[in-house]
C-alpha positions, 0 to 999 in steps of 0.5 A: 175838411168838410164842415157843417152848420148845426143851424141850417145844415149847410155843408161846405169845405174849409181848411183844418188850420183855418176852421170857419167860424161862421156859416156862409149860408145863414151866418150863424156861429155854429160850425162843426166838422161834418158827420160821416153821413153828411160827408157822404151826402155832400160827395154824392150831391157833388158827383151828381152835379158834376155829371149833369153839368158835363153831360154830352149833348146828343 
């Protein structure tokens, strides 16, 4: 499940049965489930990052 911090906006993965209590980036205790637009932005960022790192050199 994807979570987000209400304070700094960091998105990160966690397990539903072990919901993170603290943001790994800022340390605040303001973790919530990521909203749909945050999930889409995270997935696009991850896909772009993967494509860049796996690009074949000519």
